[in-house]
C-alpha positions, 0 to 999 in steps of 0.5 A: 828725144832730140839728138845733139852734136856737142861741138866742144867737150873734153872727156878724154882730158879728164881721163888722161889727167886724173888717176882716179879715172881709168881709161874708159868712160865708165866712172862714178864721180859726183856731179853737181852744180858747183865747180868740181875739177875732179868730176867727170861730166861725160861718164858713161852713166850720164852719156847713155841717158843723154841725147848726145849723138856726137861728141867732138872730143877736144884733145888739149895739152897744157901749154908749157908757158901756162904750166910754168907761169900761169899758175899762182903759187898757191895753185902750184903748191896744191897741184904739186902736193896732190898730183906730183907726177901729173905736174911733172908730166905737164911741165915736161910734155912734148905737145906733139907726142902728148897729143898723139898719145891722147888720140891713141888713148881715146880710141882705146877708151872707146874700146874699153867702154864697149868691152865693159858695158855689161848692162847694155846701152848704146855703144861708143864709136870712133867717127873719122869723117862726116860720112861715118857720122851719117852711118851711126846706128841708132844704138851708137854714139859717135866720138870724133877727134878735135884739138884745142891749140895749135901749139901741138905742132910745137912752140916754134922752130927748134934750135937749128930749125929754119922757119921753112923747115918748121912749116913743112913739119907742121904741114906734115903733122896736120896731114897726119892728124887729118888722116886720123880723122881730125874734125876741127882745130881750135886756133888759140887757147890760154898762152902764146902760140906762133899761129894765132893771137889769143885773148886773155881768157881769165874770167871776170867776176863781180867784186866789191871796190870802194863800196860798189860792185865792179867787174874783176878778174878771177885770177886768184889761182890762174893767170892767162896772157893776151898775145901782144902780136897781131895776125900775120906775124910770125912769118904768116904761119897762121894764114899758112895753117888755115889755108892748109886746113881749108884745103884738106878739110879740117874746120877752123874753130875761132874760140879764144882768138882775138877779134881782128884775127877772127875777121881775117879767117872769115875772109879766108873761109869765104875764099875757100867756100868753107864754113867756120866754127866758133864752138863754145862762146856767148854773145856780146849783147849780154856780156860785152867781152872779146871772147864773145861774138858781136852782132856783125860776127853773127851775120858773117858766120851765118853768111859763111854757113858756119856755126856758133856753139853756145857754151854751157856756162854763165861765166860767158853768157851773162855779164858779171854784174848781172850774174847773181840774178840767175841764181846759178840757173843757166838754161834761161840765159842760153835760150835768151842768147839763142833768141838774140842770134836768131834776131840778128841773123834772121834765122837759127841756121848758125846756131849750135851747142858746145857744152865745154863739159869736162873742160873745168868750166863753172857749171850751171845749176840746171845743166851740169851734165849731159842728162840735163840737155833735154831740159834745154830742149823743153825750155826752147819750145816756148820760143822755137819751133820743133824744126828750129830746135832740131837744127840747133841741136843737130842739123846746123852742126851736121851741115857745117861738118859735111861742108868743112870736114874732109873733101869739099862736097858740091854746094847746095844752097838749100842746105844753108836755108833756115829751117821751117818755123819761127817764134813761138808763143808762151805756153806752147 
């Protein structure tokens, strides 16, 4: 079974939010191919039967602005009635304190999972560096810290704090996170932060207007906001942060960022000779949305030795007007997107996988938990060689982690070379 690195998932987000989940990966929730916010995709019973070797667990503290202004009245009423303590915690949370608490909680959850693993199976292990990834035993699954949203450093200078003092505090906090093994930081998310301008992440769905099907916003429950400022604003905090990340070895993840800001960071990664990640996206060829990557970006990420993680959701892989044709199946859309990346880049060297499991995504009917991942590998065999599949599932992401996570190793050009193989004929 082909091993896999999942560049983007949220198992501890679910554990930390919901009272029906204990502080362990052991759980028994219903998983299915329909949206269910209370499901737990990476519960241990699923994880142990999957090819996943490393999960980049993205800690996420709900932005205060999103909690206060992003929920529609009906969503606010339902959440407050069902989970009053949760709503209070979210609205009043200090993002830094909450993030550190999540990191502590994840490490405890790993220990609890192993302690109560009475029926046997692989053990979970905290991975804090690329070297530790390489030392995982065959019966171990790695879990690494990642963070979604730089608002964890604070929403800006607090009352009486100068911009210089805010930056010095941010730098100190970044170093603390790196010392705890932080692998990557997603530089934007749903609401404003002072470091990187985000896109409007409201998903689009087909809606009927004047007798015709059109693309419409799926914002009945949630509203999100596109940043009104450009990269370089806020005293250049974003560039300062990215430069410090590239210096100490925390990978920048450009998901959710406006495209002009992504291009600025490509230039910074080239300057520092570090790879870049875009961990959970689709391609514009099949859904022309700023969230997804253009052909020029595919070529640039390939040149940088970076990785584009394909998301496990048709909401970003398929244009809303074409989505009904999939009948909820997503594996063909994933394979099609990966073929396009290979065609544009010339090989598969910049391809990876970022499921976004447990991130409240709308799931695929044929790939809604990690036990289904072998189905994707099987489907790829008609178009990709075994070496290419291994590279997409594991090798490319491992290479990016080696070059971007921690001290920079000596550059070896062969590491970025395309894997052997090529197009496969149907019926392999």
